[in-house]
N, C-alpha and C positions, 0 to 999 in steps of 0.2 A: 929451184933449190928448196924454197920454202914449202912448196907443194909436196916435195918428196919427204921432207921432215914431218909434215903433218900426216902424210899417209903412213909413214913408218910408226908414228906415235899411235895412230888409230889401230894399226895392225897389232902393236904391242898390247894396247888396251883390250882389243878383241880377244887376245889370248887369255886374259884374266877372267873374261866372262865365261864361266864354266857351266852355268845353269840357265836354261831357257826360262824367261820370265813367266810365261803362261803356265808351264808345267810346274814350276816351283810354287806359284800362287795356289794351284790346286792342292798340292801336297801340304802347304801351310794351312789351308782351309780345313782339310781333313784332320790334320794333327790337332788343330785348335778345337775342332768339333768334338774329337775324342776326349780331349782333356776337359772341356767344359761339361760334357755329359756326365763323366764320372765325378768331376769336382762338384757339380751342382748337387748331386746326391749326397756327397760327403758334407757339403755345406748345410743341406737340409737336416742331416743327422747330427748337426752341431759338433762336428769334429774340428780339431785345431788345424789340420791340413785341409784347406778348402779349395774353392774353384780356381783361384788364381794360381796356386801352387801346382795343381794338376794340369792346368792349361799350359803353363810354362814348362813343366816336365815333359809333356807330350811334344811340345815344340822343340825342346832340347834334343829329344830322341830323333826327331825328324831331321834337324840341322846336322846332328852328328853323323847320321847315315849318309848325308850328301857329301860330307868331307872324307868319309872312308870308314872301313871297319874298325880301325884302331881308335878313331874318335868316338865311335859308338860304344866301344868297350869302356873308354874313359868316362863317357857320360853315364853309363850304367853304374860304374864304380862310384862316381860322384853322388848319384842319387841314393845308392846303397849307404854311403857314408852319412848322408843327410838323414836317412831313415834311422840309422843307428843312433845318431845324435838325438833325434826327436824322441825315440823310445827310451833312451837312457835318462833324458830329462824328465819324461813323463813318469818313469819308474821311480826316480828320486823324489819328485814333487807330489805325485798323485798315487803312487804305488800301483800303477796300471801300465799295461803295454798295449799299444794299438796295432795288433797283429793284422787285422783285416785291412785297415787303412794303409799299412805298410806294404802289404802284398799288392793292393790296388795301385799304389804309387809305382811300384816296380813294373806292374803290368802296363801302366800308362807310358812309361819310357820305352818299353819294348814295342807297344803299339805305335808310338811315334816313329820308331825306327822302321817298322813295316810300312807306315805311310810314306816315309821318305824314300823307301825302295820302290814305291808304286804299287804295293799289294793292298789296294784300297778295300777290296771285299773282305779279305782276312782281317784287316785292321778294324773296319767299321763293324762287321758282324761280331767280332770278339769284344769290342767296346760295348756294344748293346748287351751282350751276354753278361759282361762284368757289371754293368749298371743294373741290370735286372736282378742279379744275385745279391747285390748290395741293397737294393730297394725292397726286396722280398724277404728281409731278414726274419721278421716276425712270423710270416706265413711258413717259411721253410723250417724255422725252429719248431713251430707248433706241429708241422707235419712230421718232422723227424722224431719228436718226442712220442707222437702217436703211433709210430711204426711198430708192428708186431714182429716177433721172431719169424713167423711164417712168411710175412711179406719180404723180409730181408733175405731169407733163404730162397724165396721164389725169384727175387731179382737176380741173385747169383745164378740160379738155375737158367733163367732166360738168357743171361750173358753167356753161359756155357753153350747152350744150344744155338745161339746166334753167331758166336765168333769162333767156336771150336768145332762143333759138330757140322754146322752148315757147309763149310768149305770142303768137308770130306764126302758129302753126299753126291751121288752121280746125277748129272743133269740130263737124264734120258729116261724113257719108259723101261721099267724093269720087269714087266710081265708081257706075255705074248699077245694079250688083248689090248695093249696100249692104253691102260687105264691109270697107272700109277707112275708119276714122275716125282721121286723123293724130294729133289731140291725145290721143285715148284710147290709142292704141298707144304714144305717147310717155310717158304717165303710167305705164303698166305697165312699160315698160323702165326708167324712172327709179326706180320703187319697188322693183323686184326687184334692180336694180343697187345701190340704197341699202342694202337688207337684206343683200345679199351683202357689200358693202364694210364694213358695221358688224361683221359676223361675222369678216371678214378682219382688221380692226383688233384685235378681241378675240383672234383666233388669234395675231397677231403679238405681242400683249402678254402673253398668259397661256398660249398653247397648249403651250409646251415644259415647263410645270410638271408635267404629268402626262398619261398616256396617255388617260384618259377626257376631259379637257378638249380635247385635240387631236382626238380622234375626233368629239366633238360639234360643235365649232366648224368643223372641216374638213368635216363632213357638211352643215352649214348653208351653207357656201360652195359646195362642189361635191362631192357624195357619191361620184361615180365616181372623180374624181381622188384624193379622200381614201382610198378603199378601195385604189386602186392603190398609193399611197404607203405606206400602212400594211401592205399585203401584202408589199411589198418589204422593209420594215424588219423585219417579223415573221419572214420567211424567213431574214434575216441573223442573228438572235439565237438561233435554234435552237428545237428542239421542246419544251424545258422550259417555255416560256411559251405553250403552246398555248391554255390557257384564257383567258389575257389577250388573246391575238390574236383569239379568237372575240368576246370582249366589245367590243374596239375597233371591229371592223368592223360589228358589230350596232348599236353606238351611232351610228356614222356614218349608217347607214340609218334609225335612229329619228329622227335630226335631220332627214333628208330628209322623212320622213313629217310631222313637226311643221311644217316649212316649208311643205309643200303644203297642210296644213290651215289655216295662217295665210293663205295666198294665197286659199283659198276663202272664209275669213271676211271678207277685205277686199273682194273683188270679187263674190262671189256667196253671201252668208250663208245663203240659203235651201237651198243644197246642203250646208251644213256637217254637218247631222245625219246625212245618208246616208253621207257620207265618214267620219264620225267612228267609226262602229262597226267597220267592217273594219280601218281604219288603227289604231284603238285596240286591237283584238285583236292585231294584229301587234306593236304597241308593247309591250303587256303580256307577250306571249310572249318577245320579245327582252329585255325587262327581267328576266324570270325567269331566262333563260339567263345574262345578265350578272351577276345577283346570285349564282347558283350558282357561276359561275366565279370571282367576286371573293372568295369564301370560301376558295378553294383557292390563289389567287395573290396576291402582293403587288404593288402598283403600281410601275411603272417608267416613267420619262419617255423618250419616243422622240426621235429626231432631229427637227428642225423640218421640217414638211411643206413641200414646194416647190410651193405652190399659187400660180398667177398671180393678180394683182389683178383683182377683178371690174370695176374701172374702167378696165382696159386698153382702149384705143380699139378695137383689133382684136376683142377679146372682146365689147364692147358692140355693135359693128356686126354681128358674127356672131350674137349673141343676138337682136338686133332682126330680122334677116332670117329667122332660124329661127322666131321668134314669129309674124311675119307669114305665113309659109308654113303653119305649123300652124293659124293662125286661118282662113286662106282654105280650106285643105283640110277643116278641121272644119266650117265653115259650109256648104260645098258638099256634103260628105258627109251632113250632117243634112238638107239640103233635098232631095237627090235619092235618097239611099239610106236615109234614116230614122235611127232611133237606133242601129242596128247599124253603120251606116257611120261615125258619129261615134265609136262605141266602138272600131272597128277603127283609126281614125286615132289615137285616144288611146293604144292599146297600142303602135303603131309610134312615135308621138311620145315616149312614155315611154322608149324605148330611146335617144333622142337627148337630150331635155331634159324631165324631168318638170315642172319649174317652168313652162316655156312652155306645156305641154299643160294643166296645172292652171289656169293663168291664162286660157287660151282657153275652157275649159268654164265657169269661173266668170263670165267676162264675158258669155257667151251667156245664162247664167241672169239676170244683171242686166238684159239687154236683152229678156228674156222670149222669147228665141229657142229656149230649151231648158228642158225640165222639170227642176226641181231634183234629183229622184231620179236621172234619167239622168246629169246632170252629176256628181253624187256618185259614181256607179258609174264614170264615165270617169276621174275623179281617182284612185280606188282602183286601177283597172287600170293606169293610167300609172305609178303609184307601184310597183306590183308588178313591172311589166316593167322599171322602172328598177333595182329591186333584183336582179332575175334577170340583168340584163346584167353584173352584177358577178361572176357565176359563172365565165365564161371568164377574167376578170382574176385571180381567186383561183387557178384551176387553173394558169394560166400562171406567176404570180409565186411561188407557194408550192410548194416541192418536198418538204417534210416531209409524209409521207402521213397521219400522225395529225392534224396541224393542218388539212390540206386536207379530210380526211374530216369532221372536226367542223364546219368552216365550211360545207361544202356541205350537210350534214345540217341545220344551223341555218337556212341560207337557204331550203332547201326547205320545212322545217316552218313557217317564218314566212310564206312565200308561200301554203302550203296553208291556214293559218289564215285569212289574208285572203280567199282564194277561198271557203272554207266560209261565213264570215260574209257575204260578198258574195252568195252564192247564196241565203241566207235573205232578204237585203235585196231581191234581184232580184224576188222573188215579189210585191212591192208595186207594181211598175211594169210 
C-alpha cells in the first residue's frame, strides 16, 4: 500500500518535470553568455543599463520561451515597458534618450528566446554581431562620415546586381563555343568585388594606424595602386626610411599573393597545392626581408592611401569586361595552343589584373577544362608578372637611389625565388 502511494507520488512529480536538466543547462549557459557579452560592452561604455540587466534580460527571454509563446510575448512587453521607463526618466533628468542601448536590450530578450528554442547558432552569431556593432561605434561613425556619394551609389548598385539581376541570369553557356556562363561570371565578379570592398573598409577604418596595416590592406584591394601610392609617400619622406619602404611594398605584394591563393582555393581547390609552393616561397622570402628591415626601423604611419572603392560602378564594369576577355582568351588559347598558350595569356593577364587571371585559371579547373597543375603554374606566373609590373612604378616614383636599389633587388630576388620553385614544380606536368 505504502509502496503504491510512493510510486503514484513519484509518477505525479515526474509529470511536472518538463525540461531535461542537461538540455536546460546548455540553454541557460548560452542565454547568460549572450547577455554578458552585450552587457559588458554597455558597461565599458558607461551606460546606466549594464551587464547584470542584460544577462537577466537574456535569461528572462530563454525562460519565457520554455514556458510557451504567450510567456515570451509577455516577457518582451515587460522589457519594452522597462525600456520606456528608463528612457522617460533619462529624458526628464538628462534630456537624452538611450536609443542604441534600448534596441540592444530588446535584441537581448529576443536572442534569449532563440536560445531557449535551441537555435544556438542564430542566437550566438547574432549576439556577436550586436556586440561588434556596439564596440565599433567610433570606427563606424568615422567611416560613415567619410563616405562619398559615389561610394553610396556604388553600394546600391552592387546590391542591385547581387540580389535583383543575379537570379534572372541563366546558369548555362549562352554561346555555341561554351565560353560564357552569365551566372558564373556574375558570381566571380561579385565575390571578388566583395573581397575587395571588405578590405577597403578595413583600410578606411584601420589603415592609417601604421605602415604595415596600410600596405597589407592596400595590397588586398589593389596591389599596383598601393605600390604606386606607397612609393610616392616613401619618396617624400626621404632616404632614412629606406628599410621601412622596402617592407611596405613587399607586404603589399604578399597581400596580393595571399589574395590569389584564396581565389584558387574558392574556385579551383585542386590547383591550390601547385600554386602554394612558389607563392609560399616568395612570401617567405619577402617576410624575411620585412623582418630584417623592421629590426632596423621603427614604424611610422603614412598618409591615407587614395584608393578608389572596389564597388565603384566604373571599376566593376571595367573588371567584369576584363575578366570576360581574359576568360575567353584563356579558353581559346588552351583549346588551340595548348598549355603554353594559356600560360602566355596568364603572364600577359597578370600585367593587367592578377585577380581576374587567377579566377579564370581556377574556374577552368573547376570545369575540368584544365589540369590542376597547369592552372597552378598559370596563377603563379600571373602573380609574378603582376609583381614585376611594379618595377617601372618604383623606378619612376622613387628618386632616392639607395631605396630604389633595395626595392628593385628585393623584387627581383622574390620573382627569382618563385621562378626557381616553379621550375621544380613544372617537372611534374
